[in-house]
C-alpha positions as CSV (number, residue, x, y, z in Angstrom):
1,M,4.0,49.4,-64.3
2,Y,5.1,46.9,-67.0
3,P,7.2,47.5,-69.7
4,D,6.6,49.1,-73.2
5,H,7.1,46.0,-75.1
6,T,4.4,43.6,-73.1
7,P,0.8,43.8,-73.4
8,Q,-1.1,45.1,-70.9
9,R,-4.0,43.0,-68.9
10,A,-7.1,43.7,-67.6
11,V,-6.7,43.1,-64.0
12,E,-10.3,41.2,-62.5
13,V,-10.8,42.1,-59.1
14,H,-13.2,39.4,-57.0
15,H,-15.1,40.5,-54.0
16,P,-16.1,37.7,-51.9
17,T,-19.7,37.8,-50.9
18,P,-21.0,37.6,-47.7
19,I,-22.7,34.3,-46.3
20,P,-25.4,35.8,-44.1
21,P,-26.0,34.4,-40.6
22,P,-28.6,31.9,-39.2
23,V,-30.9,33.2,-38.2
24,V,-31.8,31.7,-35.1
25,H,-35.9,32.1,-33.2
26,P,-35.7,31.6,-29.4
27,A,-38.1,29.6,-28.0
28,P,-41.2,30.8,-26.6
29,V,-41.5,31.3,-22.9
30,V,-44.4,30.0,-22.0
31,P,-45.2,29.8,-17.8
32,V,-46.2,26.7,-16.3
33,Q,-48.4,26.2,-13.9
34,P,-48.2,23.7,-11.5
35,G,-50.3,20.1,-11.7
36,T,-51.6,20.7,-8.8
37,V,-52.1,23.5,-6.1
38,P,-50.1,22.2,-3.0
39,T,-52.8,22.1,0.2
40,V,-52.6,24.9,2.9
41,A,-51.8,22.8,6.4
42,S,-52.9,24.3,9.9
43,V,-51.3,22.9,13.0
44,V,-52.7,24.3,16.4
45,L,-50.3,23.9,19.0
46,P,-50.3,23.3,22.7
47,D,-50.2,26.9,23.7
48,G,-53.0,27.6,21.4
49,R,-51.2,29.3,18.5
50,V,-51.7,28.3,15.3
51,V,-49.0,28.1,12.4
52,T,-50.1,27.5,9.0
53,G,-48.1,26.5,5.9
54,Y,-47.6,24.2,3.1
55,A,-47.2,20.5,3.2
56,I,-44.3,19.1,1.8
57,D,-44.0,15.7,0.5
58,A,-41.2,13.8,1.5
59,V,-38.6,12.8,-1.2
60,R,-38.7,9.5,-2.4
61,R,-36.0,7.8,-3.0
62,E,-35.4,5.4,-6.8
63,P,-36.2,1.7,-6.1
64,V,-33.2,-0.1,-5.9
65,T,-31.6,-2.2,-8.5
66,A,-31.5,-6.0,-7.5
67,K,-28.2,-6.6,-7.6
68,P,-26.9,-9.2,-10.1
69,A,-26.1,-12.3,-8.8
70,V,-22.6,-13.4,-8.3
71,S,-21.5,-16.9,-10.0
72,R,-20.1,-19.4,-7.1
73,T,-17.2,-20.3,-9.2
74,A,-16.1,-16.5,-8.9
75,V,-16.7,-16.2,-5.6
76,N,-14.6,-19.9,-4.9
77,V,-12.0,-18.6,-7.5
78,A,-11.6,-15.4,-5.6
79,L,-11.2,-17.6,-1.7
80,G,-9.1,-19.4,-3.2
81,G,-6.5,-17.2,-4.7
82,V,-7.1,-15.0,-0.8
83,G,-6.2,-18.8,1.0
84,F,-3.5,-19.2,-1.6
85,L,-1.8,-15.6,-0.9
86,A,-2.0,-16.5,2.6
87,V,-0.1,-19.8,2.6
88,C,2.7,-18.3,0.6
89,G,2.7,-15.7,3.2
90,G,2.9,-18.2,5.7
91,L,5.6,-20.6,3.9
92,L,7.6,-17.4,3.6
93,L,7.4,-16.2,7.2
94,L,8.4,-19.6,8.5
95,T,11.3,-19.8,6.3
96,S,12.6,-16.5,7.5
97,F,11.9,-17.7,11.3
98,I,13.8,-21.1,10.9
99,A,17.2,-19.4,8.8
100,A,17.0,-16.9,11.6
101,L,16.8,-19.7,14.1
102,T,20.2,-21.2,12.5
103,A,21.6,-18.3,12.9
104,F,21.2,-17.7,16.3
105,I,22.1,-21.2,17.6
106,G,25.8,-20.7,15.3
107,Q,25.9,-17.8,17.2
108,L,25.7,-19.1,20.5
109,I,28.1,-22.2,19.7
110,I,30.8,-20.2,18.4
111,L,30.4,-17.7,21.4
112,A,30.9,-20.9,23.3
113,A,33.6,-21.9,21.4
114,V,35.1,-19.0,22.2
115,V,34.4,-18.7,26.1
116,F,35.9,-22.2,26.8
117,G,38.6,-22.0,24.3
118,G,39.4,-19.1,26.4
119,W,39.0,-21.0,29.6
120,I,41.0,-23.5,28.1
121,A,43.7,-20.6,27.2
122,V,43.7,-19.5,31.2
123,Q,44.8,-23.0,32.2
124,V,47.1,-23.7,30.1
125,L,49.3,-20.3,29.8
126,G,48.2,-18.7,33.3
127,P,50.6,-18.5,35.8
128,S,51.6,-21.7,37.4
129,G,51.8,-20.5,41.0
130,G,49.4,-22.7,42.8
131,S,48.9,-25.8,45.6
132,S,49.0,-28.2,42.5
133,C,51.4,-27.0,40.1
134,T,55.0,-28.9,40.4
135,T,57.9,-26.5,39.5
136,V,61.0,-29.0,38.6
137,N,64.3,-27.5,38.5
138,I,65.8,-29.0,35.2
139,R,69.7,-28.3,35.7
140,R,69.6,-31.1,39.0
141,A,67.1,-33.3,36.9
142,V,68.6,-36.7,35.7
143,F,66.7,-38.6,32.3
144,K,66.9,-42.2,32.3
145,R,64.9,-43.7,30.1
146,N,62.9,-41.3,28.7
147,H,61.7,-40.5,32.5
148,F,62.2,-37.5,34.3
149,H,63.4,-37.6,37.8
150,G,64.0,-34.8,40.5
């Protein structure tokens, strides 16, 4: 394996030593008897039968701990914030309503102007054949001092 001119070395092989697993001793299981033996209750039903059984205690709730008191300052700040938001919302709705009402009135004014302007246009440009109209023959008319005579 090595060339002839190199000295040979001794090879040392190291084997790891295994670590023994820890020894776990299970805790001994000891049967535990209840502190008191429940009493046996017997109930006689109206028809004469007897029912026997163990009495079961009602489950008791844990006592309710007193709630921490809420400071008046915190309540006032919270109510003030709610009131401020309500006022801001009301003002926003009010300004929106006023803007919508203004636009509606503007539309009504434009509609009235269009209808009235159309009525005037029909009166001016309409056919002139009625009892209130005067037809003049311009060829026979005589003009004197900017007066029209027919």
